[in-house]
C-alpha positions, -999 to 999 in steps of 0.1 A, spaced: 72 -115 707 65 -135 738 38 -161 741 36 -167 703 49 -196 682 80 -183 664 95 -195 631 131 -201 624 155 -173 616 158 -171 578 195 -163 579 203 -193 603 222 -220 584 220 -257 593 249 -281 595 232 -308 574 206 -300 547 172 -316 553 162 -343 528 133 -334 505 117 -368 514 113 -356 550 87 -331 539 64 -358 523 44 -379 548 41 -416 542 4 -413 535 7 -383 512 -13 -387 480 17 -376 460 33 -409 467 4 -427 450 10 -405 419 47 -414 419 42 -451 424 15 -453 397 35 -433 371 67 -454 378 48 -487 373 36 -478 337 50 -492 305 51 -460 285 61 -476 252 32 -501 253 8 -473 262 18 -454 231 37 -424 244 59 -405 219 97 -400 222 101 -429 247 134 -439 230 159 -410 234 180 -400 205 218 -404 205 225 -368 195 211 -335 206 199 -323 240 183 -349 262 146 -348 266 124 -353 297 111 -388 303 73 -391 298 70 -403 334 82 -369 348 57 -349 326 29 -373 333 35 -370 371 32 -332 367 -1 -335 350 -16 -360 373 -6 -340 403 -19 -308 387 -53 -323 379 -56 -338 414 -51 -303 428 -72 -284 402 -42 -270 383 -46 -276 346 -27 -247 330 8 -255 318 21 -221 329 7 -226 364 22 -261 365 56 -247 356 54 -224 386 44 -252 408 75 -272 399 96 -242 411 78 -235 444 57 -265 455 76 -289 478 54 -318 468 60 -312 431 97 -308 437 97 -342 454 76 -358 427 97 -345 398 130 -348 417 134 -310 412 129 -311 375 113 -279 362 102 -281 325 90 -249 309 54 -244 302 58 -251 264 73 -285 271 45 -293 295 18 -282 271 33 -301 241 34 -333 262 -4 -331 266 -9 -322 230 14 -348 215 5 -378 237 -33 -380 236 -33 -417 229 -9 -424 258 -28 -403 283 -61 -420 273 -45 -454 278 -31 -444 312 -67 -436 323 -78 -470 311 -48 -485 329 -61 -472 362 -96 -485 354 -79 -519 349 -63 -515 383 -97 -509 398 -110 -540 381 -82 -560 397 -91 -546 431 -126 -560 425 -142 -525 427 -166 -533 398 -182 -564 413 -218 -550 409 -216 -548 371 -243 -520 370 -234 -487 355 -253 -454 349 -247 -436 316 -252 -399 310 -238 -370 290 -230 -334 299 -220 -303 279 -185 -289 286 -176 -256 271 -150 -256 243 -123 -230 238 -143 -217 208 -165 -186 216 -200 -181 203 -189 -152 180 -166 -176 161 -193 -203 156 -216 -202 127 -250 -219 122 -276 -209 96 -296 -190 122 -266 -171 136 -253 -164 101 -287 -149 90 -288 -127 121 -252 -115 116 -258 -107 79 -289 -88 87 -270 -68 113 -242 -60 88 -267 -50 61 -284 -26 85 -250 -9 92 -243 -7 54 -278 8 48 -273 34 75 -238 44 63 -251 48 27 -280 69 40 -255 91 60 -234 96 28 -265 105 8 -276 130 34 -241 145 34 -242 150 -4 -275 170 0 -265 189 30 -260 227 28 -233 236 36 -216 202 28 -199 185 58 -161 184 61 -139 159 43 -129 143 76 -165 135 84 -173 118 51 -140 99 51 -149 84 85 -182 72 72 -166 58 41 -141 38 62 -169 24 83 -188 15 51 -158 -2 36 -152 -22 68 -189 -34 68 -186 -44 31 -155 -64 38 -173 -81 67 -202 -90 44 -178 -105 19 -162 -126 47 -196 -137 59 -206 -148 24 -174 -169 21 -181 -185 56 -218 -190 47 -208 -210 16 -183 -231 37 -209 -236 64 -236 -248 39 -212 -273 24 -204 -288 58 -222 -321 67 -240 -306 98 -244 -271 85 -221 -256 112 -185 -244 115 -164 -233 144 -133 -212 136 -112 -216 167 -119 -252 174 -133 -269 142 -145 -299 162 -166 -280 187 -203 -275 181 -230 -251 194 -253 -270 217 -284 -259 236 -281 -259 274 -307 -268 300 -317 -231 303 -343 -219 279 -331 -199 249 -294 -203 259 -265 -223 246 -227 -224 241 -201 -240 219 -194 -272 237 -184 -309 236 -207 -336 248 -189 -357 274 -202 -392 279 -195 -412 311 -204 -446 324 -203 -447 362 -202 -477 386 -233 -476 409 -214 -490 439 -184 -467 442 -192 -440 417 -160 -447 397 -160 -436 361 -157 -468 343 -156 -454 307 -159 -420 291 -158 -405 256 -160 -370 240 -184 -363 211 -197 -332 194 -232 -346 189 -257 -323 206 -280 -352 218 -273 -385 236 -297 -405 214 -270 -424 195 -246 -429 223 -262 -458 243 -248 -488 225 -213 -473 221 -210 -463 258 -225 -497 269 -200 -516 249 -171 -495 261 -182 -499 297 -185 -537 294 -150 -539 279 -135 -518 307 -153 -538 334 -142 -571 319 -176 -586 325 -200 -604 301 -230 -594 322 -237 -557 324 -268 -537 334 -270 -501 321 -292 -473 334 -298 -442 313 -323 -413 312 -349 -405 285 -324 -387 263 -309 -420 254 -342 -436 243 -338 -451 208 -353 -484 197 -324 -492 175 -299 -485 202 -318 -506 228 -321 -534 203 -284 -534 196 -277 -536 234 -301 -565 238 -286 -584 209 -251 -578 224 -263 -593 258 -263 -559 276 -294 -553 298 -305 -517 295 -332 -496 313 -342 -464 296 -376 -446 303 -396 -442 271 -399 -406 257 -433 -390 258 -434 -371 225 -469 -379 212 -486 -351 193 -520 -366 203 -512 -364 240 -499 -329 237 -532 -319 220 -552 -335 248 -562 -367 229 -555 -403 236 -519 -414 232 -504 -447 222 -500 -458 259 -539 -457 261 -542 -484 235 -536 -520 248 -517 -544 225 -530 -580 224 -500 -601 211 -519 -633 207 -542 -617 181 -517 -591 169 -542 -563 174 -547 -532 196 -578 -524 217 -587 -487 219 -601 -469 251 -636 -473 237 -631 -511 234 -629 -513 196 -602 -532 177 -574 -518 156 -565 -544 131 -532 -549 112 -532 -533 78 -497 -530 63 -460 -528 70 -436 -499 61 -400 -489 67 -393 -455 83 -359 -443 95 -344 -478 93 -372 -493 114 -399 -518 101 -433 -506 114 -466 -524 114 -497 -501 111 -530 -509 128 -562 -492 119 -596 -489 136 -625 -493 110 -652 -480 133 -639 -446 144 -665 -426 124 -693 -440 146 -674 -438 179 -689 -417 207 -655 -405 220 -639 -399 186 -630 -363 194 -607 -375 222 -590 -399 199 -583 -386 163 -590 -358 139 -589 -381 109 -613 -406 95 -597 -435 115 -571 -438 143 -538 -454 133 -512 -470 156 -477 -478 144 -458 -506 161 -421 -514 156 -413 -550 148 -392 -552 180 -416 -533 202 -419 -562 226 -383 -554 238 -395 -519 247 -426 -532 264 -406 -557 285 -382 -530 296 -411 -507 306 -427 -535 327 -394 -540 346 -390 -503 352 -425 -502 366 -416 -530 390 -384 -512 401 -390 -475 398 -360 -467 420 -337 -476 392 -339 -441 378 -332 -427 412 -301 -448 414 -291 -436 380 -295 -399 390 -276 -401 423 -248 -422 406 -239 -403 374 -247 -367 384 -221 -368 412 -190 -371 390 -201 -344 366 -207 -320 395 -173 -328 409 -155 -324 376 -172 -291 367 -164 -278 402 -127 -287 397 -127 -270 363 -144 -239 377 -162 -216 352 -135 -222 325 -136 -242 293 -114 -269 279 -78 -256 275 -71 -277 244 -86 -279 209 -98 -306 186 -109 -341 196 -73 -352 201 -65 -326 227 -99 -325 244 -100 -363 249 -66 -362 265 -76 -334 288 -108 -352 297 -89 -384 304 -67 -365 329 -98 -352 347 -113 -387 348 -80 -402 360 -76 -376 388 -113 -382 398 -108 -420 399 -76 -418 419 -92 -396 445 -122 -420 448 -100 -451 452 -79 -434 478 -111 -426 497 -124 -461 493 -95 -483 501 -69 -458 515 -36 -444 503 -12 -471 515 -33 -501 502 -35 -483 468 2 -478 467 8 -515 475 -17 -525 448 1 -503 423 35 -517 432 22 -553 428 9 -546 394 
């Protein structure tokens, strides 16, 4: 084989064995994983079995198993079985674990049993980013995205799905009963094997109907009228595509607008983001260690009570107002077409008439002031305004906060562009790493640990890209 690069002879022995460290370059990312994992205080972070027992077989130190997981998630390997194989054939993994090779059950149990510790490790790295002054801008973008759970749609029950399944089973039962009746009247009668087959199918459908009735009773007694059999914490959620959905978790993230680092994250099973703004804003402010925080979010987070809570806590938020007016949808004037005059506490309609304050009511924990126009019946453009005798406008007692926020958004319309290009990038990256699969764990405890590993791997890669591998290693060792 002349003129080709040739490899070494496999049967050729060497005088001195090569050190494993020779295969790992000084700027290899695996050295960052090793340095970071070695610098952690595992007892303070809440890891289990940190103190070895005097008797019995010795256990693996949490640092070794955590290194396996961080390396795996950095390289898009999340399965415990695949991670076990990597410890046996991957030179970087051999170097990282010092040739330890736990079996897949030990690896999987570590992730399952140490959710609290893994979440705290993710927060520990965010704290390191804070010490590196990577959050100097104190502006974050918040968004939520649906991640598929291990629970399939067939093992999730909602009132609509339950009704469809019961109807389908009832049709099968009716058909089998009709077939048995036809067999009784047939001449000559069918064979015993034929009728026995129909009877078995009928019995199977009747058992299925009994099972569905039990599940229906359990589902209707559940607070949100929904149950999932494989992962009880997962919920059916509509996707962005019309008439489609899956059993998912709603993953919330707060992302730094300067370096696109995930500052804070959480996993919920609420289908919408409307109640997540204040929680995520507080979490982001805590992680960034700053009293001043600006939050950008999309329309899905718009909630007057949530925005008020943020303002009262000293968090500046910008959320576009939702446009859900029935009047606007019907082609009539909407509330934005009426100008509020605060000095007189009144509204002025498009025709120039006045809507005066009439009464105050409480709806959905909000105190609302109602304004009524007394001259609607004689208005020339009444058809474009209302179908009733008089047009009414309801104003929340803290509506001035929403008005001020809208004015600021009109002055700086690029804020929503910044939000989109900031928070969509991490989600796209994480879902690309995960591929088309779902979470591998069940329940909030396991899913939150798994999501923390994804976020930790994402942040480590980002920081290595921002400041470099060697500076990050030096920062880890100093901490």
